mmCIF file of the N, C-alpha and C atoms, coordinates in Angstrom:
data_MODEL
# 
_entry.id   MODEL 
# 
loop_
_atom_site.group_PDB 
_atom_site.id 
_atom_site.type_symbol 
_atom_site.label_atom_id 
_atom_site.label_alt_id 
_atom_site.label_comp_id 
_atom_site.label_asym_id 
_atom_site.label_entity_id 
_atom_site.label_seq_id 
_atom_site.pdbx_PDB_ins_code 
_atom_site.Cartn_x 
_atom_site.Cartn_y 
_atom_site.Cartn_z 
_atom_site.occupancy 
_atom_site.B_iso_or_equiv 
_atom_site.pdbx_formal_charge 
_atom_site.auth_seq_id 
_atom_site.auth_comp_id 
_atom_site.auth_asym_id 
_atom_site.auth_atom_id 
_atom_site.pdbx_PDB_model_num 
ATOM 1   N N  . MET A 1 1  ? 4.387   35.302 23.725 1.00 0.00 ? 1  MET A N  1 
ATOM 2   C CA . MET A 1 1  ? 3.305   34.527 24.200 1.00 0.00 ? 1  MET A CA 1 
ATOM 3   C C  . MET A 1 1  ? 4.117   32.696 24.362 1.00 0.00 ? 1  MET A C  1 
ATOM 4   N N  . SER A 1 2  ? 4.037   32.448 26.427 1.00 0.00 ? 2  SER A N  1 
ATOM 5   C CA . SER A 1 2  ? 4.831   31.343 26.081 1.00 0.00 ? 2  SER A CA 1 
ATOM 6   C C  . SER A 1 2  ? 3.919   29.826 25.350 1.00 0.00 ? 2  SER A C  1 
ATOM 7   N N  . SER A 1 3  ? 4.482   28.773 25.814 1.00 0.00 ? 3  SER A N  1 
ATOM 8   C CA . SER A 1 3  ? 4.010   27.621 24.755 1.00 0.00 ? 3  SER A CA 1 
ATOM 9   C C  . SER A 1 3  ? 2.875   26.921 25.626 1.00 0.00 ? 3  SER A C  1 
ATOM 10  N N  . THR A 1 4  ? 2.782   27.482 27.002 1.00 0.00 ? 4  THR A N  1 
ATOM 11  C CA . THR A 1 4  ? 1.733   27.188 28.010 1.00 0.00 ? 4  THR A CA 1 
ATOM 12  C C  . THR A 1 4  ? 0.158   27.573 27.671 1.00 0.00 ? 4  THR A C  1 
ATOM 13  N N  . GLU A 1 5  ? 0.813   29.233 27.141 1.00 0.00 ? 5  GLU A N  1 
ATOM 14  C CA . GLU A 1 5  ? -1.040  29.956 26.784 1.00 0.00 ? 5  GLU A CA 1 
ATOM 15  C C  . GLU A 1 5  ? -1.119  29.746 25.475 1.00 0.00 ? 5  GLU A C  1 
ATOM 16  N N  . ARG A 1 6  ? -0.404  29.048 24.681 1.00 0.00 ? 6  ARG A N  1 
ATOM 17  C CA . ARG A 1 6  ? -0.614  28.772 23.432 1.00 0.00 ? 6  ARG A CA 1 
ATOM 18  C C  . ARG A 1 6  ? -1.268  27.411 23.218 1.00 0.00 ? 6  ARG A C  1 
ATOM 19  N N  . ILE A 1 7  ? -0.914  26.812 24.283 1.00 0.00 ? 7  ILE A N  1 
ATOM 20  C CA . ILE A 1 7  ? -1.896  25.484 24.251 1.00 0.00 ? 7  ILE A CA 1 
ATOM 21  C C  . ILE A 1 7  ? -2.936  25.728 24.933 1.00 0.00 ? 7  ILE A C  1 
ATOM 22  N N  . GLY A 1 8  ? -2.937  26.387 25.818 1.00 0.00 ? 8  GLY A N  1 
ATOM 23  C CA . GLY A 1 8  ? -4.381  26.909 26.401 1.00 0.00 ? 8  GLY A CA 1 
ATOM 24  C C  . GLY A 1 8  ? -5.448  27.615 25.036 1.00 0.00 ? 8  GLY A C  1 
ATOM 25  N N  . GLU A 1 9  ? -4.610  28.207 24.536 1.00 0.00 ? 9  GLU A N  1 
ATOM 26  C CA . GLU A 1 9  ? -5.851  28.843 23.742 1.00 0.00 ? 9  GLU A CA 1 
ATOM 27  C C  . GLU A 1 9  ? -6.237  28.069 22.304 1.00 0.00 ? 9  GLU A C  1 
ATOM 28  N N  . LEU A 1 10 ? -5.303  26.953 22.689 1.00 0.00 ? 10 LEU A N  1 
ATOM 29  C CA . LEU A 1 10 ? -5.855  26.482 21.193 1.00 0.00 ? 10 LEU A CA 1 
ATOM 30  C C  . LEU A 1 10 ? -7.005  25.360 21.908 1.00 0.00 ? 10 LEU A C  1 
ATOM 31  N N  . LEU A 1 11 ? -6.775  24.822 23.029 1.00 0.00 ? 11 LEU A N  1 
ATOM 32  C CA . LEU A 1 11 ? -7.527  23.699 22.977 1.00 0.00 ? 11 LEU A CA 1 
ATOM 33  C C  . LEU A 1 11 ? -8.875  24.394 23.833 1.00 0.00 ? 11 LEU A C  1 
ATOM 34  N N  . GLN A 1 12 ? -8.853  25.743 24.071 1.00 0.00 ? 12 GLN A N  1 
ATOM 35  C CA . GLN A 1 12 ? -10.311 26.878 24.285 1.00 0.00 ? 12 GLN A CA 1 
ATOM 36  C C  . GLN A 1 12 ? -10.578 26.974 23.206 1.00 0.00 ? 12 GLN A C  1 
ATOM 37  N N  . THR A 1 13 ? -9.916  27.460 21.376 1.00 0.00 ? 13 THR A N  1 
ATOM 38  C CA . THR A 1 13 ? -10.635 27.343 20.387 1.00 0.00 ? 13 THR A CA 1 
ATOM 39  C C  . THR A 1 13 ? -10.809 26.043 19.677 1.00 0.00 ? 13 THR A C  1 
ATOM 40  N N  . ALA A 1 14 ? -10.398 24.766 19.990 1.00 0.00 ? 14 ALA A N  1 
ATOM 41  C CA . ALA A 1 14 ? -11.028 23.536 19.931 1.00 0.00 ? 14 ALA A CA 1 
ATOM 42  C C  . ALA A 1 14 ? -12.280 23.362 20.542 1.00 0.00 ? 14 ALA A C  1 
ATOM 43  N N  . GLY A 1 15 ? -12.204 23.483 21.607 1.00 0.00 ? 15 GLY A N  1 
ATOM 44  C CA . GLY A 1 15 ? -13.323 23.446 22.399 1.00 0.00 ? 15 GLY A CA 1 
ATOM 45  C C  . GLY A 1 15 ? -14.789 23.799 21.744 1.00 0.00 ? 15 GLY A C  1 
ATOM 46  N N  . GLN A 1 16 ? -14.302 25.607 21.509 1.00 0.00 ? 16 GLN A N  1 
ATOM 47  C CA . GLN A 1 16 ? -15.302 26.192 20.590 1.00 0.00 ? 16 GLN A CA 1 
ATOM 48  C C  . GLN A 1 16 ? -15.937 26.020 19.312 1.00 0.00 ? 16 GLN A C  1 
ATOM 49  N N  . ALA A 1 17 ? -14.872 25.492 18.427 1.00 0.00 ? 17 ALA A N  1 
ATOM 50  C CA . ALA A 1 17 ? -15.476 24.832 17.891 1.00 0.00 ? 17 ALA A CA 1 
ATOM 51  C C  . ALA A 1 17 ? -16.326 23.129 18.138 1.00 0.00 ? 17 ALA A C  1 
ATOM 52  N N  . LEU A 1 18 ? -16.152 22.417 18.885 1.00 0.00 ? 18 LEU A N  1 
ATOM 53  C CA . LEU A 1 18 ? -16.860 21.268 18.891 1.00 0.00 ? 18 LEU A CA 1 
ATOM 54  C C  . LEU A 1 18 ? -17.780 21.808 19.534 1.00 0.00 ? 18 LEU A C  1 
ATOM 55  N N  . THR A 1 19 ? -18.325 22.979 20.347 1.00 0.00 ? 19 THR A N  1 
ATOM 56  C CA . THR A 1 19 ? -19.719 23.349 20.860 1.00 0.00 ? 19 THR A CA 1 
ATOM 57  C C  . THR A 1 19 ? -19.851 23.671 19.810 1.00 0.00 ? 19 THR A C  1 
ATOM 58  N N  . GLN A 1 20 ? -19.414 24.757 19.033 1.00 0.00 ? 20 GLN A N  1 
ATOM 59  C CA . GLN A 1 20 ? -20.315 24.880 17.723 1.00 0.00 ? 20 GLN A CA 1 
ATOM 60  C C  . GLN A 1 20 ? -20.923 23.341 17.017 1.00 0.00 ? 20 GLN A C  1 
ATOM 61  N N  . LEU A 1 21 ? -19.856 22.592 16.583 1.00 0.00 ? 21 LEU A N  1 
ATOM 62  C CA . LEU A 1 21 ? -20.397 21.457 15.689 1.00 0.00 ? 21 LEU A CA 1 
ATOM 63  C C  . LEU A 1 21 ? -21.811 20.764 16.396 1.00 0.00 ? 21 LEU A C  1 
ATOM 64  N N  . GLY A 1 22 ? -21.862 20.537 17.426 1.00 0.00 ? 22 GLY A N  1 
ATOM 65  C CA . GLY A 1 22 ? -22.502 20.030 18.732 1.00 0.00 ? 22 GLY A CA 1 
ATOM 66  C C  . GLY A 1 22 ? -23.767 20.538 18.421 1.00 0.00 ? 22 GLY A C  1 
ATOM 67  N N  . TRP A 1 23 ? -23.794 21.819 18.494 1.00 0.00 ? 23 TRP A N  1 
ATOM 68  C CA . TRP A 1 23 ? -25.273 22.737 18.060 1.00 0.00 ? 23 TRP A CA 1 
ATOM 69  C C  . TRP A 1 23 ? -25.688 22.790 16.843 1.00 0.00 ? 23 TRP A C  1 
ATOM 70  N N  . LEU A 1 24 ? -24.872 22.156 15.705 1.00 0.00 ? 24 LEU A N  1 
ATOM 71  C CA . LEU A 1 24 ? -24.891 22.311 14.167 1.00 0.00 ? 24 LEU A CA 1 
ATOM 72  C C  . LEU A 1 24 ? -25.800 21.008 13.855 1.00 0.00 ? 24 LEU A C  1 
ATOM 73  N N  . THR A 1 25 ? -25.113 19.945 14.522 1.00 0.00 ? 25 THR A N  1 
ATOM 74  C CA . THR A 1 25 ? -25.845 18.351 14.224 1.00 0.00 ? 25 THR A CA 1 
ATOM 75  C C  . THR A 1 25 ? -26.872 18.559 15.092 1.00 0.00 ? 25 THR A C  1 
ATOM 76  N N  . CYS A 1 26 ? -27.234 19.064 16.406 1.00 0.00 ? 26 CYS A N  1 
ATOM 77  C CA . CYS A 1 26 ? -28.397 19.041 17.190 1.00 0.00 ? 26 CYS A CA 1 
ATOM 78  C C  . CYS A 1 26 ? -29.827 19.919 16.273 1.00 0.00 ? 26 CYS A C  1 
ATOM 79  N N  . GLN A 1 27 ? -29.105 21.071 15.837 1.00 0.00 ? 27 GLN A N  1 
ATOM 80  C CA . GLN A 1 27 ? -30.089 21.438 14.925 1.00 0.00 ? 27 GLN A CA 1 
ATOM 81  C C  . GLN A 1 27 ? -30.502 21.076 13.488 1.00 0.00 ? 27 GLN A C  1 
ATOM 82  N N  . LEU A 1 28 ? -29.293 20.139 12.883 1.00 0.00 ? 28 LEU A N  1 
ATOM 83  C CA . LEU A 1 28 ? -29.891 19.203 12.116 1.00 0.00 ? 28 LEU A CA 1 
ATOM 84  C C  . LEU A 1 28 ? -31.211 17.999 12.254 1.00 0.00 ? 28 LEU A C  1 
ATOM 85  N N  . HIS A 1 29 ? -30.725 17.576 13.428 1.00 0.00 ? 29 HIS A N  1 
ATOM 86  C CA . HIS A 1 29 ? -31.580 16.667 14.026 1.00 0.00 ? 29 HIS A CA 1 
ATOM 87  C C  . HIS A 1 29 ? -32.929 16.986 14.473 1.00 0.00 ? 29 HIS A C  1 
ATOM 88  N N  . SER A 1 30 ? -33.361 18.199 14.562 1.00 0.00 ? 30 SER A N  1 
ATOM 89  C CA . SER A 1 30 ? -33.991 18.859 15.103 1.00 0.00 ? 30 SER A CA 1 
ATOM 90  C C  . SER A 1 30 ? -34.966 19.031 13.975 1.00 0.00 ? 30 SER A C  1 
ATOM 91  N N  . ASN A 1 31 ? -34.423 19.673 12.724 1.00 0.00 ? 31 ASN A N  1 
ATOM 92  C CA . ASN A 1 31 ? -35.367 20.136 11.669 1.00 0.00 ? 31 ASN A CA 1 
ATOM 93  C C  . ASN A 1 31 ? -35.381 18.893 11.130 1.00 0.00 ? 31 ASN A C  1 
ATOM 94  N N  . ASP A 1 32 ? -35.154 17.361 11.117 1.00 0.00 ? 32 ASP A N  1 
ATOM 95  C CA . ASP A 1 32 ? -35.438 16.119 10.956 1.00 0.00 ? 32 ASP A CA 1 
ATOM 96  C C  . ASP A 1 32 ? -35.993 15.366 11.304 1.00 0.00 ? 32 ASP A C  1 
ATOM 97  N N  . ASP A 1 33 ? -36.637 15.649 12.365 1.00 0.00 ? 33 ASP A N  1 
ATOM 98  C CA . ASP A 1 33 ? -37.390 14.598 13.126 1.00 0.00 ? 33 ASP A CA 1 
ATOM 99  C C  . ASP A 1 33 ? -38.659 14.042 12.311 1.00 0.00 ? 33 ASP A C  1 
ATOM 100 N N  . SER A 1 34 ? -39.110 14.388 11.185 1.00 0.00 ? 34 SER A N  1 
ATOM 101 C CA . SER A 1 34 ? -39.848 13.342 10.650 1.00 0.00 ? 34 SER A CA 1 
ATOM 102 C C  . SER A 1 34 ? -39.629 12.156 9.427  1.00 0.00 ? 34 SER A C  1 
ATOM 103 N N  . LEU A 1 35 ? -38.023 12.497 9.592  1.00 0.00 ? 35 LEU A N  1 
ATOM 104 C CA . LEU A 1 35 ? -37.696 11.842 8.574  1.00 0.00 ? 35 LEU A CA 1 
ATOM 105 C C  . LEU A 1 35 ? -37.094 10.600 9.422  1.00 0.00 ? 35 LEU A C  1 
ATOM 106 N N  . SER A 1 36 ? -37.662 9.222  8.500  1.00 0.00 ? 36 SER A N  1 
ATOM 107 C CA . SER A 1 36 ? -37.380 7.786  9.424  1.00 0.00 ? 36 SER A CA 1 
ATOM 108 C C  . SER A 1 36 ? -35.684 7.335  9.111  1.00 0.00 ? 36 SER A C  1 
ATOM 109 N N  . THR A 1 37 ? -35.445 8.018  8.442  1.00 0.00 ? 37 THR A N  1 
ATOM 110 C CA . THR A 1 37 ? -34.185 7.731  7.794  1.00 0.00 ? 37 THR A CA 1 
ATOM 111 C C  . THR A 1 37 ? -32.443 8.301  8.807  1.00 0.00 ? 37 THR A C  1 
ATOM 112 N N  . ASN A 1 38 ? -31.487 7.588  9.001  1.00 0.00 ? 38 ASN A N  1 
ATOM 113 C CA . ASN A 1 38 ? -30.838 8.664  9.135  1.00 0.00 ? 38 ASN A CA 1 
ATOM 114 C C  . ASN A 1 38 ? -29.915 9.220  7.843  1.00 0.00 ? 38 ASN A C  1 
ATOM 115 N N  . LYS A 1 39 ? -29.486 11.031 7.982  1.00 0.00 ? 39 LYS A N  1 
ATOM 116 C CA . LYS A 1 39 ? -28.788 11.410 7.119  1.00 0.00 ? 39 LYS A CA 1 
ATOM 117 C C  . LYS A 1 39 ? -27.108 11.162 6.820  1.00 0.00 ? 39 LYS A C  1 
ATOM 118 N N  . TRP A 1 40 ? -26.774 10.514 8.274  1.00 0.00 ? 40 TRP A N  1 
ATOM 119 C CA . TRP A 1 40 ? -25.243 10.108 8.280  1.00 0.00 ? 40 TRP A CA 1 
ATOM 120 C C  . TRP A 1 40 ? -25.330 8.544  8.372  1.00 0.00 ? 40 TRP A C  1 
ATOM 121 N N  . SER A 1 41 ? -24.333 7.969  7.463  1.00 0.00 ? 41 SER A N  1 
ATOM 122 C CA . SER A 1 41 ? -24.366 6.822  8.094  1.00 0.00 ? 41 SER A CA 1 
ATOM 123 C C  . SER A 1 41 ? -23.360 6.528  8.837  1.00 0.00 ? 41 SER A C  1 
ATOM 124 N N  . ASN A 1 42 ? -23.619 5.007  9.103  1.00 0.00 ? 42 ASN A N  1 
ATOM 125 C CA . ASN A 1 42 ? -22.259 4.706  10.420 1.00 0.00 ? 42 ASN A CA 1 
ATOM 126 C C  . ASN A 1 42 ? -20.862 4.468  9.944  1.00 0.00 ? 42 ASN A C  1 
ATOM 127 N N  . THR A 1 43 ? -20.531 4.314  8.158  1.00 0.00 ? 43 THR A N  1 
ATOM 128 C CA . THR A 1 43 ? -19.237 4.836  7.766  1.00 0.00 ? 43 THR A CA 1 
ATOM 129 C C  . THR A 1 43 ? -18.532 6.587  7.640  1.00 0.00 ? 43 THR A C  1 
ATOM 130 N N  . VAL A 1 44 ? -20.169 7.167  7.694  1.00 0.00 ? 44 VAL A N  1 
ATOM 131 C CA . VAL A 1 44 ? -19.609 8.658  7.766  1.00 0.00 ? 44 VAL A CA 1 
ATOM 132 C C  . VAL A 1 44 ? -19.132 8.853  9.158  1.00 0.00 ? 44 VAL A C  1 
ATOM 133 N N  . VAL A 1 45 ? -20.211 8.751  10.389 1.00 0.00 ? 45 VAL A N  1 
ATOM 134 C CA . VAL A 1 45 ? -19.887 8.800  11.824 1.00 0.00 ? 45 VAL A CA 1 
ATOM 135 C C  . VAL A 1 45 ? -18.274 8.364  11.794 1.00 0.00 ? 45 VAL A C  1 
ATOM 136 N N  . ASP A 1 46 ? -18.025 7.222  11.488 1.00 0.00 ? 46 ASP A N  1 
ATOM 137 C CA . ASP A 1 46 ? -16.668 6.597  11.996 1.00 0.00 ? 46 ASP A CA 1 
ATOM 138 C C  . ASP A 1 46 ? -15.798 7.368  11.623 1.00 0.00 ? 46 ASP A C  1 
ATOM 139 N N  . MET A 1 47 ? -15.722 7.972  10.245 1.00 0.00 ? 47 MET A N  1 
ATOM 140 C CA . MET A 1 47 ? -14.820 8.828  9.468  1.00 0.00 ? 47 MET A CA 1 
ATOM 141 C C  . MET A 1 47 ? -14.656 9.956  10.209 1.00 0.00 ? 47 MET A C  1 
ATOM 142 N N  . LEU A 1 48 ? -15.577 10.830 10.786 1.00 0.00 ? 48 LEU A N  1 
ATOM 143 C CA . LEU A 1 48 ? -16.030 12.038 11.593 1.00 0.00 ? 48 LEU A CA 1 
ATOM 144 C C  . LEU A 1 48 ? -14.981 11.460 12.810 1.00 0.00 ? 48 LEU A C  1 
ATOM 145 N N  . ALA A 1 49 ? -15.151 10.834 13.332 1.00 0.00 ? 49 ALA A N  1 
ATOM 146 C CA . ALA A 1 49 ? -15.000 10.424 14.543 1.00 0.00 ? 49 ALA A CA 1 
ATOM 147 C C  . ALA A 1 49 ? -13.167 10.060 14.672 1.00 0.00 ? 49 ALA A C  1 
ATOM 148 N N  . SER A 1 50 ? -12.783 9.730  13.686 1.00 0.00 ? 50 SER A N  1 
ATOM 149 C CA . SER A 1 50 ? -11.173 9.058  13.334 1.00 0.00 ? 50 SER A CA 1 
ATOM 150 C C  . SER A 1 50 ? -10.741 10.578 13.230 1.00 0.00 ? 50 SER A C  1 
ATOM 151 N N  . GLY A 1 51 ? -11.118 11.830 12.731 1.00 0.00 ? 51 GLY A N  1 
ATOM 152 C CA . GLY A 1 51 ? -10.636 12.553 12.223 1.00 0.00 ? 51 GLY A CA 1 
ATOM 153 C C  . GLY A 1 51 ? -10.484 13.597 13.603 1.00 0.00 ? 51 GLY A C  1 
ATOM 154 N N  . ILE A 1 52 ? -11.163 13.148 14.776 1.00 0.00 ? 52 ILE A N  1 
ATOM 155 C CA . ILE A 1 52 ? -11.012 14.167 15.361 1.00 0.00 ? 52 ILE A CA 1 
ATOM 156 C C  . ILE A 1 52 ? -10.586 13.861 16.734 1.00 0.00 ? 52 ILE A C  1 
# 
């Protein structure tokens, strides 16, 4: 397998993981519509963003 194919496979897998993360995040928000507070603090969101 060439390096180009491996990079493509890596990016495809990363895209699938991010799609799943987005879907799960939406599920969390749709289940907690009645709550007035955020489950995630700004600090946690910043840590997640820096990890990606």
